[in-house]
N, C-alpha and C positions, 0 to 999 in steps of 0.2 A: 342690675339685680336690686330689688327692693331691700333697703336696710333693715335688719332686724334691730330689736332694742338692745342697746349695750348700755347697762347701768353705769359702769365704770370699769376700767381695766382691772381685771382680777389676776391674781396669781394662778398659773396653771399648775395645780398640784399633780405630781406623779405622772407628768407627761415629758420628762426630761429626755427620754429616748426618742420620742416622736419629734420633739423640737430639735434634737441633735441631728436627726435625719433630715429635717427640713433645712436646718442651717447648712448642713453639708451640700444638699442639693442647690440651695440658693448661692452658695459660694462657687460651686462649679458653674452655675448659670451665669453669674455676674463676673466670673473670671478672677475671683479672689481666693487666696488661701486663707487658712485660719488666722494667720498673722497679719492679714490685710494687704499683703504684697501681691503684685501681679504674677500669675503663673506663666509658664512658658507655653502650655498647651491652650488650645482655643476653648472658649466656654462651651459647655454642652447642657442639654436639657435632660429631664427625667420625668418619671411618673411617681407621684406619691399618692397611695391609695390608703385611706383611713376607713376602717370598718368597725362598726359597733352598733349596739341596740339603741333605741330611742332614749335621748337625754343623757347619753354617756359623755357628751362634751365634744362631738365632732365639729359643730359649728363654731364653738369658741376656739378650738384648735385651728381651724381654717382662718378665723379672723386674726389670730396671732400670726399665722404664716403670711397673710396679706399685709399686716402691719410691717413685718420685717422685710418683705419684699419691697414695699413702697419706700422704706428707709434706705434700701440699697439702690434706689432709682429704677425699679422695674415698672413696666407698664402692666397694670392689673386688669384682667377681664374676669368678670364674675357672673355666675348664673346659679339658679337654685331650681330644682324640681319641685313641683307642687302636686299634692294629692288630687286637687280638683282640675289640674291642667294637664294631666297625663295624656288626655285625648286630643290636645291641641298640637297639630303638627308644627314642628320647628320652634316650639315655645322656648326651649333652652338655647337653641342656636341663635335665635333673635336676641335673647338677653346678652349673649356673649358678644355678637358681632355687630348688631344693629347700632349700638351707641358709638362704635368706632367709625361708622360709615354714614350714618344718617344726616349728619350736618354738612356733608359735602354737596356742592351744587351738582345738578344732574349731569351736566356736560362733563364736569371733572370726574364724577363717579363713573360715567360710561368709559372715559379714557383710562381710568385707574383699573377698572375690572375687565376692560377689553371685551373679548368674546364671551366671557363669563357673566356679563351684566344680565342678559335676558334669561340666564340659566339659574343663577343664585339669587337674583334680585327679588323675584316673587317669593321665594322661600323665606328670605330675610325681611320681607315687608318693605323693601326699598323701592319697589315699582309694582305696577299691576301686571298680572300674567298676560302674556301675549297670546293671540289667537294661534291656532294650529296645535300640533302634537306636543305634549309636554316632554320635558327631559326624562330619561329613565332614572331609576334610583341610583345606579352606579355613576351615571354622569353627573347627577346632582352632588353625590358625595365627593366626586373628584373636584367639582367646582368649590365646594366648601373647603376641601383640603387646600386648594390653591389660595383661597382668600386667607385662611388662617396661617398658612405658611408664609405668605408675603407680609401679613401684618406682623408675625413673629420676627421676621428678618428686618423689616423696616422700623419696628418699634422695639427692638431688642434692648435689654433682656425682657422677657415677658413671663408673667405668671397667669395661668388660666385656672380658675377655681370653679369647681362644680360641687355644690352642696346638695344633699338629698338626691343623689344620682338615681337611687331606686325609684324615684317618682318622675324622672325626666321622660319626656315624650319618646316613643320608640324611634322616630326618625332621627332626632338629635342624638340619642344615646347610642344607637348603632353606628352612626357616623363617628362619634368621638371614640367609641371602643375600637373601631377599625383604624382610626388615625393615631391612637396612642402609641403604638410601637414606633412611630417616626420621631417622637419628641426628642429622643436621645441624640438625633442628628441636627436638631434645631436649637436655637437659643430660647427654649420654651420649657417651663416647668408646669406640668399638668398635676393639679392637686385635686383629688376626688374623694368625697366622703359618702358613705351609703350604709344602709342597714343590710347586712349580709343575707338575712332570711328573706328579704323582699326584693333583692336584685333580680330583674327579669333575665330570661335565658339569653336574650340578644346582647347582654352586657357581661356575659360570663368572663370575657377577656380581661376585665378589671381585676379578677381574682388571681391572675397569674402573670401579668405583664411586669416588665422590669421595674422594680421599686427599690426602696432602701432597706428592705427587710428580707433579703435572700429570696427574691423572686415571688414574694407574696405580699398581700396588704398588711398594713400595720393595725392590728386588732387592739382596740381600746378596752381596757379592763375597768371594772368598777373601782372607785377610790377605797383605799384602806381606811381604817378607823382613824389613824393619825392624820391622814390627808383631810378627811372630813372635819376633824378637830381644828386643823389649820384654817380651813375655809370658814368655819363658824366663827372662830376668833377674829379672823380678818373682817367679818361683817359686824359682829356683835361686841368685839372688844375682848380683851384678855380675862375679863371677869367670868367668861363662860367656863365653868368647871368641867373636870373630866367626866363626870357622870352624865351631865347634860350633853356634852359632845358625843359621848359614846351612844347615847340614846338617839341622837340625830343620825348617826351612822346606821344604827339598827333599823330605824323606821324608814330610811331611804334606800337601804341596801347598797350604799356607796354610789348611788346615782347622782352625778354632779348637778344636773338640772333640778331634781327634787330637793337636793340639799340647799341650793341657793334660794329656791322658792320658799323653803321651810324657814330659813333665816329671815327672809322678808316678812313672813307671817309673824314670827316671833317679835320682830321689831315693830310691826304694825300694831300688834296687841299689847305692846309694852311689857311683855313677859321677861322676867329676870332670868338670865340663862344660868340657872344653878340647879342643883339636885332637886330642890323643892318644886320646881316647875317642870321637871323632866317628864312627869307622868302626863302632861297635856300635849306633848309632842305628837303622839299617835293621832289624836284628832285633828291637830293642825295639818299634819302630813296628808291626811285623807282629803282635806279641802284643796290640796294642790292639784289633784288629778281626779279623773273619773267623776263619780257621782257627787263627790265633795265639791269639785270645781263647778259643776252645774248648779248645785244648791247655792253656792256663793254667787253665781251669775244671776240666778233667779231673784235673789234679794235685792238686786239693783233696779228692779222694776220692769214692767212689761215692754215698754218702748225700748229700753236698753237691751233686753233680751232679743227682741226682734231685730234690732240693729246688728247685734252680734251674729244672729243667724244669717242675716243678709251677707255679712262679711265672710262668714264661713262658706256660704254658697259661691261667692265670687272668688274665693281662693287667696291668691297673693297679689301684691301691688294694687291695692284696692283704692279707687278714687272715692273719697267721702261722699261726694254728690251722687255717685252711682249707687253706693251702698244705701243712701237715704231713699232713693227712688225705689229700689228693690224692697226696702222695708216699709215703704209707704209713709215716711216721716217727713215733716217739714224741716227746713234747714236749721232752725234753732233747736228743735227737739233732737235732731240727729247730732248736732254739735255737742249738746249736753250728754247724749248717750255715749259719744266717742270719748268725752272727758272722763265719764264714769268708768268706762272700760280701760282707759289708760291708767286711771287711779287704782283699779283692781288688778293691774298687771296682766290683763288679757290682751289688750291691743297696744301697739306702739306706733309712732309716726304722726305726722300732721298732714302734709299735702298728699301723702300716700300712706294708707294704713297697712299694718302688718300685724299678724298674731305674734305675740312674744315668742312662742315656740310652736313647732308643728304638732306637738302632743296636745296643746291647748286647742289648736284649730281642729284637729281630728275629734277631740272630745266634744266640742261645741257642735260640729256638723252632725255627729252621730246622735246627739241629744235632740235634734230637731225631729218632731213627730213626722212620720212618713208622709202623710197627706200634705202637711205644711211644707215639707222639704220639696216635694214635687211641684207645689204651687209656686214656691219661691224661685225655682229654676225657671218655671214658665214665665214669671214676672221678670226675672233677670234677662231672659232672651229678649222679651219685648223691649225692656229698658236699653239693652245693648244696641239693638236696632235703632231705637229712637235717638240714641246718642250719636248715631252715625258711625258706629264702630264696625258695621258690616255683618253679613250673615256668617262668616267664619267664626267670628267671636261669639255669636249667639248659639252656634250649632252645639257646642258642648253642653249648654244648658238644655237645649231641646232634646238631647240624647237622654236626659234624666226624667223627662216627662212621660206621661202615659198616652198611648195612642187614643185619639178622639175624633178621627176623621176630619181634622182641621186642615184645609188646603193651604192656609198661610204657613203652617208648619212644614208642609211638604215643599212649598216653594222656597222657603228659607234653606232647608236642608239641601235641596237640589242646587241652589246657588252656592252654598258653602262647599258642596262637593265639587262643583265646576272650578271654583277658586283653588281648592286644595289639590285637585287632580292636576291642574295646570301648573301649580307650584312644585309638583314632583312628589306628592304624598298620596299615592293611589290607595293604600290600605285605609287611610283615614277617610278618604272620599268614599270608599266602599262601605265603611260603617255608617256614614251619614245616609247613604242611599238605601242601605238595608233598613234603617230606622224609618225612612220616608215611606218605604214600601209597607211597613207595618202600620202606618197612620190610619187607614191606607189612602192612597191618592184617589181622585175621582177616576171612574172607570175609563174615561177617554184618555187619561194621562198615564195609565198604568203601563202600557207598552213602552212609552218613552222613558219612564223610570227604570224599567227592567233593562232597556237598552243601555242607559247610562251606567247602571249597576254592572252590566256585563263588560263595558269598556273599562270601568275602574278596576275590575278583577283580572283583566286580560293578562298582565305580566306575572301576576302572583298566583292566581288560581284559575288556570285555563279550563279545567273540568267544570268548575262552578260557572265560569263565563258561558260555556256551552249551554248549561241548564237555564241560565237567565235568558239568554237570547232566544233559545227555543221556546221558553215560556212567553216571551215577548211576541213571537210570531203567532201564538195562539190567542192572543188578545185582539179585540176589535181595533183595527188601525184605520183611521180615516185619512191619514197623511201618507200618500204613496212614497214620498221621499224618505220618511222614517222607516217604512217597511224595507225599502231597498238598502238603506244604510245597515239595518239589522242583518239582512241577508249577506252583505259584503262582510261585515264584521264576523258573523258566524263562520262563513267559509274560511276566513283568514285564521281564526283561532283553531278550527278543526285541522287545517293544513299544518299549522305550526305545532300542533300536537301529534303529528305523524298519523293523522287520520285523513289522508288525501282523498280516499274514495268517498267518504262522507262529505267532504268539502265540495267535490265535484257534483255529487248527487243533490246537495242542497241548492246549488246554482241551477242545475238542470230543471229541477221542479219549478223554480221561480221563473226561469226563461219561458217555460211553457204558458205561463199566465200573465206575463208582462206585455202590456200593449205598447209602451213607449219604445220606439226603435232604438234610440240612443242608449236608453237604459239596458235594453236587451243586448246590445253590442258590448257594453261594459261588462255585463255578466258573462257573455260568451268569452270575452278576453280573460276574465278571471278563471273561468272554467278551463280554457285552453292551457292557462299557466299551470294550474294545480295538476291537470292531466299530464303535462310535460314532466312533472316531477314524480309521478306515480310509477312505482316499480311494478304494480299489478294491474296496469291499465288493460282492459280486455282486447281492445282493437286499436292499437296505436297507429298503424298505417292509415286507417280510415280517418282518424282524427287529424293526421298530417295532411291528408288530401283536402279535408274541409277547411283547415287553416290556410292552406296555400290558396285555395279558391277565394276565400274571404280577404286575405291580405292583398292579393294581387289587384283587387278592385278598389282598395282604399287608397286615399290620397295622403293620409297623415295630417288631416286638418285639426285634430284635437289630440289630447293626451291618450284617450282610449284607442283611437286608430293607431297612434304610434306604438302603443303597447302591443297591439295585434301584429303589427309589422315587425316589431322587435322579436316577438315570439316566433314569427316565420323565419327570421334570420337564425335563430337558435335551433329550430327544428331542422333547418337545412344543414347545420353543422353536425347535429347528432346523427342524421341519416347519411352523412357522407356525400351530400350533393357537392358539385364543384364549388371550390372555395369562393370563386368570384360571385357566385349566386348568393351565398350567405353574406358576403361583404356588401353586395348591392342593397339587400334588405336592411342590413345594419345601418348603413349610411342613410337610408330613407327614414328609419326610426329615429335617428338623431337629428334629422333636419329641423324639426320644430322644437327640439329640446326635451330631454327626459331627466328630471331631477331624482336623486336617490332618496331624498327625505320628504316625499309628498305625504301630507298629513294622513290621508285616508287610503293610501295605497302602499303595497309592499315595495321593497327595493329589488325584488327578484328579477324583474324584466330588465332594469338598467344593468344589473350585473351580468345577465345572460348576453346582452348586447355587447357589453365590454369583452366578455370572453370569446365571443364570436371572432373578434379581431385577433385575439391571442392565438387561437387554434389555426387561424388563417395566416400565421406568421407576421402579424403586425402588432407585436407586444408593446411597442412604444405608444400606440394609440390606446391600448388597453390601460397602460399605466396613467395616461392622461385622464382617462375617465375615472379610474380608481381614485386618483388624487382629488378630483373634484367631488366624487361621491363621499369619500372619507371626510373631506372638509365640511360637506353638508351634514354628516352624522355629528361631527364635533360641534358645529354651530348650534345644532339642536339639543346638545347635551345627551346624545345617544351613546353611551359608553359601555353598554352591556352587549347583548347579542349582536346588534348592528355593527358596532365597531369591531367586535371579535371577528365577524364575517369579513369585514373590510381588510383587517391586518392579515388574517389567515390566507385569504384569497390573493392578496398582494404578495404574500410570501410564495404562494403557488406560481404566480406569474414570474417572480424572480427565479424560482426553481426552473421553470420552463425555459428561461433565458440563459440558465447556466450560472447565475450569480448565487451560489449555494450558501455562502456565509451570510449574505444579506437576507436570503430567503429564510434561513434558520432564525435569524433575529426577529423578522416579522412574524413567522409562524409561532415562535415561542410567545411573543407578545399576544397573539391571537389566542393561544392556548390558555394563557393566564386569565384572559378575559372570559373565555369559554368555561373555565372551571368555576367562575363566579356564577355563571348562568345555571350550571348544573350538568351532571353526567347524563349521557345517553340522549341529550338534546341534539337537534340537527347541527347546531354550531359546534358542539363538542366532537361529533363524528368528523366534521370537516377538519377541525384543527388537529386532531390526532392523526387522521389519515395523511394530511399534508406533512406534518413534522416527521412521520415515519418515512414517507417517501424521500424527503430531503436527506435524512440520516443515512438511508440506504445508498443514495447517490454519493454521499461523502465517505462511504466505506465503513460506517459505524454500525454494523449489523447488531452487535450485542446491545448497544444503547437503544436502537430502534426496537428490538424485541422487548427490552425492559419497559419502554414507554407503552408498547402494546399491552403488556401484562399489567402494568399499573392502571391502565384505563380500561381494562376489560375489553380490548379491541378484538371482536370476533362475533360469531353468531350469537344471537339473532341480529341480523343487520337491519338498518332502518328501512321503512317502507318507501322513503323518499329517495330519489336520485341525488347523488352527491358528487362533488368535484373535489378530488378525484373519487372514482367509484370505490367505496370502502371495501367491498368484497374483493375487488381486484387488487387493491393495495395489500390486503391480508394475504392473498395468494402470492403476491410478490415477496412479502416478508417471509412466508414459509419457504419459498424458493431460495431466498438469500440465506436461510438457515440450513439449507441442504435437505429439506423435507420435500423431495420432488413428488412423491406420490400424493401427499396431502395437498401440496400446492396445485397439482394437476386437477385433483377433484374439486378444489375450491374455484379454480379458474374456469373449469368446465361448467360448473353451476352458474358462475357469472355470465357465461355465454348463453346458457339456456334461458337466462332471465332477460338478457338484453337483445339477443338476435331477433326473437319473434316480434319485438317492439320496433324493429327497424333501426336500432341504434348500432350502426355499422362502421362508424368512423374510428379507426385505430388511434388517431391523433387525440381524440377525446378519452377513449377507454382502451388501453392497449392490452386487453385480456388475452387476445390471440398471440401476441408477441411473447408474453410470459408463458403462456400455455405451451407454445412450441418449444421453449427452452426446457420446460418441465417434462415434456414428452420425449426429448431426444435420446434419453438413456434407454428407456424401455420400448419405445415405439418410434424409431428414427424416421421411418417413411411417413408416418402420420404427422410427425413434427414438421417435416418439410412441407407437407400439404397445407398444414395449418398456417405456417409462415407465408407461404405463397399466396394464400387467400387473403391474409392481412395486407401483403404488398399490393394485391389487386384493388382492394378497398382504398388503400392509401393513394394509389394512382388516380382513382376516381375523384377523391377529394382534391388532390393536386397540390397541397401545400408541401414545399420542399422538406420541411422538418418531419412531416408525417411519412413521406416516401423514404427519406434517409433512415429514419428510425426503423421502419418496417424492413428495409433491406438489410440493415445490420442484424436484426433478428433472424432473417433468412440465412444470412452468413453464419450465424451462431450454430444453426442446425444443419449446415451443409459441410462439404469437405472438398479438398483439392482445388482445382481451378475455379469451380463454381463459387467457392468461398471467397477467393480473392476477387472475383468479378463482382459479387454482391457488395463487398466492402468498398471497392474502388467506386462503384456507383453510389453507394451510401455517402462516402466522403464528398463526392461531387455535389449531391443534392444538399447535404448539411452545410457545406461551405456557402451555399446561397440562402441559408436560413439563419434565424437568430438563436438557434438551439445550440449554444456553445458547449454544454456539457455532453450532449449527444455527439457533437462533432469530436470532442476529445476522446470519447469512448471508441468511435469509429476509427480514428487515427491510430490509437494504441492497438486496437484489434488488427488493423491493416498492417501496421508495423510488425506486430508479433507474427502474423501469418507469413509475411515476406521473409522475416528472419528464419523462421522454421523451414521455409521452402527453399532456402539457400540464396537469398538476395539481400545480403547484409547492408550494402550501400543504400539501396532503396529503403530498406527497413529502418535504417538509422534516422533518416530524415523524417519519416512519419512518426517514429517514436519520440524524437526530439520535439516535434510539433505537438504531439499528443501530451507529452509531459508538461510543456509550457501551458498548453490549454487547460489541462487538469489543475495545475497550480493556480491559474488565473480564476478558475471556477471554484476552488476550494474543495475539489474532489481528492481528498488525501489518499483514499484507498486506491483510486485509479493511478494517482502519481506514484505510489509505491510499486504498483504493477508495472508501470512504464520503466521505472528505475531498474527493476529486476530484469526486465527484457533487455535493456541496454547493457546491464552488467553481463548477462548471458551472451551478448554479442561482443563482449570485450571493450565496451565503450563506457565513458564516464558521462554523467549528466552535465550539460553546459551550465555555467553560472547564470542565474537570473539577471535580467537587465537591471541596472542601477535605477533607483527611484530618486536620485538626488535632485533631479530637475522637477520632481512633483512638488506640489505645495499644498498645505493644509491651512484653513482659516483657523483663527484662535478658538472658536467654539469646537471645531472638529478636533483640533489638537487636545483640548481639555477632555473631551469625551473619549478620545483614543487613549490618552495616557491613563485615565482611570480604568478603562476596560483592559489595558495591557497589564495592570496590577491585579487583575482577577475580579474586579467589581462587576456585578450584574447590571443590566440595563436599568433595572429599578433603582439600584443604589446610585448609579451614575446620575439618574434624573434628580434624586434627592440631593446629591452633592452639588449639582449645578443649579438647583432651584428651578428646574424646568419640568416638563412632563415626559413620560416614557416614550410616547410616539416621536416626540422631537429628537430624543436621544437615538432611537432607532434610525431615523432619517440621517442624522449626523454620521452614525457609524457606517451606514450604507455608502455615504459619500467617501468616507475614509477608505473603506475596503476597495472601492472602485479606483480611487486615486493611487493607492499604494499597490494595487494588484496582489493583495494578500487577504487573509481572513483573520479571525480572532487569534488563532494559534501562532501566526507569524507576525503579529502586531508589534511586539516589543522589538524584534530585530529590525523591522521596517522603520519604526520610529527613530532608531539610532541613525539611519541614513537620511532622515527627512529634515528638510530646511523649512522654516516658517516664513511665510510672506507677511 
């Protein structure tokens, strides 16, 4: 942070309360009590937020906090928002973090930042952006969180100061506002000052975060007459009489900055501070600000005025040589102007210039005639490029110029947008490109600019992206590759906006006019993919036949062919073709490799290929692919929708394997990420559906219903196909709540939607299984027919889990010997599958039926096995059911096997201990100084080793030995 002018250390009048709060926070931060002795509790951080209007003394107060922190051995990080730098992405973040990292050799910096190097490095100006897709905004914030957290721990205790937060760039300010709640768990004091009337919406959190004033910021009030008198006498001596001091208070309204400047003017004029000279104070006060300040500046001469204007245009941390170039002055003339401005108390500094106060900078900037100001910004942009500072530094100046059809301006703004986009600031890139479009660009480049603008708006404004990309297609395009890229991107954004039919039609139109066979194949693969997700596809069976014919003649020589083959594998799964057919195509698709984080492709096909293995009872292979895919997402800094999908669907895989506690942890992590992305988005539907299904399996129906209500889980359902199918999950939830008629209606609607499309695999969507259970009370014969049809479909697919699950549903709606027969066959199939929860359900159901039919010995063994399996899965409700059946048979549950021979690693032990004390995974991550996904993985290993879940963790830990 550039240093402001500090004339001398002054007394801070009437700021005792604020300084006491700062001292209290610093003592807790450094581990000292008021008496200077070491406390027993560990040091902790806090937020101090100071609010007040301009000139009220926020900067002086922060300077004193910095001084006291440094005296107590704190590492101090400082930054300041700037009126002219608000549009420069990561300006504040760079001020804070760059000085701590910039001096480190690249190899050491790479080692220190690890996988975060390529994600946060470009944002902090530590390295050039890499080629390929940029990190998403959440991933970048997570990276900045990691850097600041580790700096705070490594260089503790630490004070982070942000002055003029209301002028901080949006990217930095939104990051710090989101990070601020964590400071109390770190050895970090965050001190922020801002003007409350100018604080942007994305920083509203600073108004209510934990502070030292009852959950609100500390509001700075104007000084009283007595305080102003003390300030005047400190500057001018005790000869300043009461009348003079009171008039100083009256003309400044108790504003500390104006009072200090007024005393300086009195001293400069040689005015005696007595009642006789008091009548001159009003005129002197007027010269401190506004038109008076400008009149004083103009008296310094034309070249000095122009130099001041150049500095106002450049903003903060002003290199004198750059200011001279912008002003058009020689080095000696510029040095004289800088001296004059320092003498007039307008500028301060030597190697780097700074305005004495933001009020002065604002007044000087606003005094520049409009046409001159525009010209100076244009000159500044040229000078910045000439100095080698790059297009990103020049872009903020070009944003202030008038469009003139200058292609140089267009090129610089496009280059700045590329840099900014790859650094993780798409909103800023969008503003640059929108300005480039207004220049305007040459006709032949207009489509390219519209394409770039659409890509920059993709994550934040999908509807705007569609408009830009469609407009780009209407422009004359001479480069076929550009046109194809526009079509790919347009279809993607339409699909991700739940407009799958439009995405398919866009590709279909282009396929008809595309002459290049490889491009046409790529477009066909994209169209096949979006059609596979469409719930309203007009002729799904015909599309499946075309896909099969195409995939069967491809060899998988490139990524496009492997995508087509992967889609064929998934289509076989949906349609319920024999599982070995689906697996054959899935292995073909993987033979040449499919990465999840391809820059210009979606991750949908790799996920579908992975799911093919899961539904075909090879979930281990699925988890291998998911682990590699999630690692791809994390390495790219994709922590928003992509990572949410990854964790949610990994939770779904664990659910299918019967590891319900692990599944819940993953699904909840996915839901938290999905909530950041937004409600009713595809990733949100997935996350809510998965968590509801897991909670139902665990017997927590009320909690599942509450989550459904909290997230408006119901009609209208998305146009896209989801996993699990959300309408079916909603029907399952209604059934679990005892609303059988409503459940039957919902499940019948799901069948009417899926059956005509050929989606007949009950392993993928068990709507028939739940429908049969919903029908058994009012239409038992129809229920049996529905269940038997599902059994037939499951046998066609052939996966043991699918057949076993369908047979159990048939048993649920049958009676007598048929019921026992179905259950025995169900257990036989499920024992050969990885579906541990389904097996537990079948075992308990079979044991229950045998007990009721008079075979207690046989029943006992199945019930004991079912109870053990339910407990291993974390299916608490099913376990209670098994215990009740055992009690009804006059039997007591066997003791669970001891876990004394199991072992936990130290990280697993730490994560487990904190979780057993009621901490959430987020809190455990903060406590251990790691990331939430790592904690989820640790806990998954713990649950697997101990054979328990979160609820039984404390008891299990008591028996656990540490290796």
